[in-house]
C-alpha positions in Angstrom: 0.0 0.0 0.0 1.3 3.4 -0.9 2.0 5.5 2.2 0.8 9.1 1.6 2.9 11.8 3.1 1.1 12.9 6.3 -0.6 16.3 6.3 1.7 17.7 9.0 4.7 17.1 6.8 3.1 18.8 3.8 2.1 21.8 6.0 5.7 22.1 7.3 7.2 21.9 3.8 4.8 24.6 2.6 5.6 26.8 5.5 9.3 26.5 4.8 9.1 27.0 1.1 6.3 29.5 0.6 6.7 31.7 3.8 10.1 31.1 5.2 10.3 32.2 8.9 12.9 34.7 10.0 11.8 34.8 13.6 10.8 32.2 16.2 7.3 30.8 15.7 5.2 32.5 18.5 3.1 29.4 19.1 6.2 27.4 20.1 7.5 29.9 22.8 6.1 28.0 25.7 7.5 24.8 24.3 10.9 26.6 24.2 10.6 27.7 27.8 10.0 24.1 28.9 12.8 22.8 26.8 15.2 25.5 28.2 14.4 24.7 31.8 14.3 20.9 31.3 17.7 20.7 29.6 19.3 23.5 31.6 18.5 22.1 35.0 19.7 18.7 33.8 23.4 19.6 33.5 24.1 19.4 37.3 21.7 16.5 37.6 23.5 14.6 35.0 26.8 15.3 36.7 25.4 13.8 40.0 24.3 10.6 38.2 27.7 10.1 36.6 29.3 10.0 40.0 27.7 6.6 40.6 26.9 5.2 37.1 29.0 4.6 34.0 28.3 7.1 31.2 27.1 4.7 28.5 25.1 2.6 31.0 23.3 5.8 32.0 22.7 6.9 28.4 21.4 3.4 27.4 18.7 3.6 30.1 17.7 7.1 29.1 17.6 6.4 25.3 15.7 3.1 25.6 13.0 4.2 28.1 12.7 7.6 26.4 12.0 5.9 23.1 9.6 3.5 24.8 7.7 6.4 26.3 7.5 8.3 23.0 6.4 5.2 21.0 3.7 4.7 23.6 2.5 8.3 23.3 2.4 8.1 19.5 0.5 4.8 19.5 -2.0 6.0 22.1 -2.5 9.1 20.0 -3.2 7.0 16.9 -0.2 8.3 15.0 1.9 6.3 12.6 5.1 4.9 13.9 6.4 2.9 10.9 9.3 4.5 9.0 8.1 5.0 5.4 9.7 2.8 2.7 12.9 4.3 1.4 13.5 6.6 4.3 15.4 4.3 6.6 18.9 5.5 5.3 18.3 9.1 6.3 16.6 8.2 9.6 19.6 6.1 10.6 22.1 8.6 9.5 20.3 11.5 11.4 20.1 9.4 14.5 23.8 8.4 14.5 24.9 12.0 14.1 22.3 14.0 15.9 21.5 11.7 18.9 24.3 9.1 19.2 27.1 11.5 18.4 25.9 14.2 20.9 25.3 11.6 23.7 28.7 10.0 23.4 30.7 13.2 23.2 28.7 15.1 25.8 28.4 12.4 28.4 32.2 11.8 28.4 33.0 15.5 28.1 30.9 16.4 31.2 32.8 13.9 33.3 36.1 15.7 32.6 35.0 19.2 33.5 32.5 21.2 35.5 28.9 20.8 34.3 28.5 24.6 33.7 31.6 24.8 31.5 30.5 21.6 29.7 27.1 23.1 29.0 28.6 26.4 27.7 30.9 24.6 25.2 28.1 22.2 24.1 25.9 25.2 23.4 28.3 26.7 20.9 26.1 24.7 18.6 24.3 27.8 17.2 27.5 29.2 15.9 28.3 26.0 13.9 24.7 25.5 12.8 24.2 29.1 11.5 27.5 28.8 9.4 26.7 25.4 8.0 23.0 26.1 7.3 24.0 29.3 5.4 26.3 27.1 3.3 24.2 23.9 2.8 20.6 25.0 3.2 21.1 28.5 1.7 19.4 30.1 4.7 19.9 33.9 4.7 22.5 35.1 7.0 20.4 38.0 8.2 21.5 40.9 10.5 19.3 39.5 13.2 21.0 36.1 13.2 24.4 37.6 13.0 23.6 39.9 16.0 22.1 36.9 17.9 25.3 34.8 17.4 27.5 37.7 18.4 25.5 38.5 21.6 25.0 34.9 22.5 28.7 34.1 21.9 29.7 37.1 24.1 27.4 35.8 26.8 28.9 32.4 26.7 32.5 33.8 26.8 31.5 35.8 29.9 30.2 32.6 31.6 33.5 31.0 30.9 35.3 34.0 32.4 38.1 32.9 34.6 37.3 29.3 33.8 39.2 29.5 30.5 42.3 28.3 32.3 40.3 25.4 33.7 39.2 24.5 30.1 42.9 24.5 29.2 43.6 22.1 32.0 41.0 19.7 30.6 41.7 19.9 26.9 40.1 16.5 26.2 36.9 17.5 27.9 36.7 20.7 25.9 37.4 18.9 22.7 34.7 16.4 23.4 32.1 19.1 24.2 32.9 21.0 21.0 32.6 17.7 19.1 29.2 17.3 20.7 28.2 20.8 19.6 29.3 20.2 16.0 27.6 16.8 15.9 24.4 18.4 17.1 24.6 21.2 14.6 25.2 18.8 11.6 22.3 16.5 12.8 19.9 19.4 13.0 20.8 20.4 9.5 20.4 16.8 8.3 16.8 16.8 9.7 16.0 19.9 7.5 17.9 18.6 4.4 16.4 15.0 4.5 13.0 15.2 6.2 11.3 11.9 7.3 7.6 11.6 6.9 6.7 10.8 10.5 5.0 12.7 13.3 7.5 14.3 15.7 6.8 11.8 18.6 7.5 8.8 16.4 10.5 10.4 14.6 12.0 11.4 18.0 11.5 7.9 19.3 13.3 6.3 16.4 16.2 8.8 16.9 16.6 7.5 20.5 16.0 3.8 19.7 18.5 3.7 16.8 21.2 5.1 19.0 20.7 2.3 21.7 22.7 -0.5 20.0 26.0 1.4 19.3 25.8 3.0 22.8 25.3 -0.5 24.4 28.3 -1.6 22.4 30.4 1.2 23.9 29.1 0.3 27.4 30.1 -3.4 26.9 33.5 -2.7 25.5 34.7 0.2 27.6 32.7 0.2 30.8 31.8 -2.0 33.8 28.9 -1.8 36.3 25.2 -2.4 36.4 22.3 -1.1 34.3 20.1 -1.1 37.4 19.1 2.4 38.5 17.8 1.0 41.8 21.3 0.2 42.9 22.0 3.9 43.0 21.6 6.2 46.0 18.5 8.3 46.1 19.5 11.5 44.3 21.3 9.8 41.3 18.4 7.4 41.0 16.0 10.3 40.8 18.3 11.9 38.3 17.9 8.9 36.0 14.1 9.2 36.2 14.4 12.9 35.5 16.5 12.2 32.5 14.1 9.6 31.1 10.9 11.5 31.7 12.0 15.2 31.2 15.4 15.4 29.4 14.7 12.6 26.9 11.0 12.1 26.5 9.8 15.7 26.7 12.9 17.8 25.8 14.1 15.7 22.8 10.5 15.8 21.4 10.3 19.5 22.0 13.6 20.2 20.4 13.0 18.2 17.3 9.5 19.8 16.9 11.1 23.3 17.1 14.0 22.3 14.8 11.7 20.9 12.1 9.4 24.0 12.0 11.9 26.9 12.5 14.9 27.6 10.2 18.1 26.2 11.6 19.6 29.7 12.3 16.5 30.7 14.3 16.0 27.4 16.2 19.7 27.2 17.1 20.0 30.7 18.6 16.7 30.1 20.5 18.2 27.5 22.8 21.2 29.6 23.9 19.5 30.3 27.2 19.9 26.7 28.2 23.6 26.9 29.3 22.7 30.0 31.4 20.0 28.0 33.2 22.6 25.2 33.5 25.1 27.5 35.2 22.6 29.1 37.6 21.0 25.8 38.4 24.4 24.4 39.2 24.9 27.3 41.6 21.6 26.6 43.2 22.2 22.9 43.6 25.9 23.2 44.5 25.6 26.3 46.7 27.9 28.4 44.5 27.7 32.2 44.5 27.0 34.0 41.2 29.3 36.8 40.0 28.7 39.9 38.0 29.8 38.1 34.8 27.0 35.6 35.3 24.4 38.4 35.4 26.0 40.2 32.5 26.0 37.0 30.5 22.3 36.5 31.3 21.5 40.0 29.9 23.5 39.3 26.7 21.9 35.9 26.0 18.4 37.2 26.7 19.1 40.0 24.2 20.4 37.4 21.8 17.1 35.5 22.1 15.2 38.6 21.4 16.7 38.8 17.9 14.9 35.6 16.9 11.9 35.7 19.3 10.7 39.2 18.5 8.4 39.2 15.5 9.8 40.8 12.3 8.3 44.1 11.1 5.8 43.5 8.3 7.1 44.5 4.9 5.4 47.6 3.4 3.3 46.8 0.4 4.8 47.7 -2.9 3.2 50.6 -4.7 
């Protein structure tokens, strides 16, 4: 039986081709807020879990149960979950770069440096994605996007502040986190370049599930320990559940939904608030005191977000 392209895919394609967005879609703002808080708070939580659980064991649990939850939601909603014929290659390629690549680089990188610094380096993704999207997707490099990258980048540099020397003391951790950022950027562009005709919940679930076998292989070869989260102490165990339910089931779904609708340059800059939340939540959970650089960085990143969240002025009609 011929599988007709779902209506949601057709609508998204028309939106991108006929009326390309230059600012963030207003109806997704609350989704972005949830994503920013969910992923931002997770950086110190993830660090706590990794004190007691091997990285790839941890990621295997998150990916598998996150995928199971999303498949369940898609099935209960009556949405299709089968990958259309001929679209397996791009689905696998996107999953390996976008999900597996990020998780391997990031989870090892965060072990080698403070969670706040790791989050900052990981969220240099917008810089890479704007550059690559301008080249491959021919997205316009508008003044708004350029300003957003400059302001956001300045904010991230302020957050690093005196920690630059610490990054230098942990070059492998810094390299891994930048690798995670580049992998995430390329994966986001691949989703736009080679779309898969599936609803967001099912597509996200496949992204997570396809990444499970290679990450299990990493765990078997390079790590020892147990996959049982109930062997952990209370807070790391709660951290695993938080990751499954919030960071993977909700946040991955929210990010892919945003990334598929908004242009890469817009969606990438829109998530630059996440490392700011990561730094401040780390201070809250670890009892650290914020400095003036942290507040200044917050102002810069919020201003950066305004460049893509504020609606563009309507064009005057031609006479």
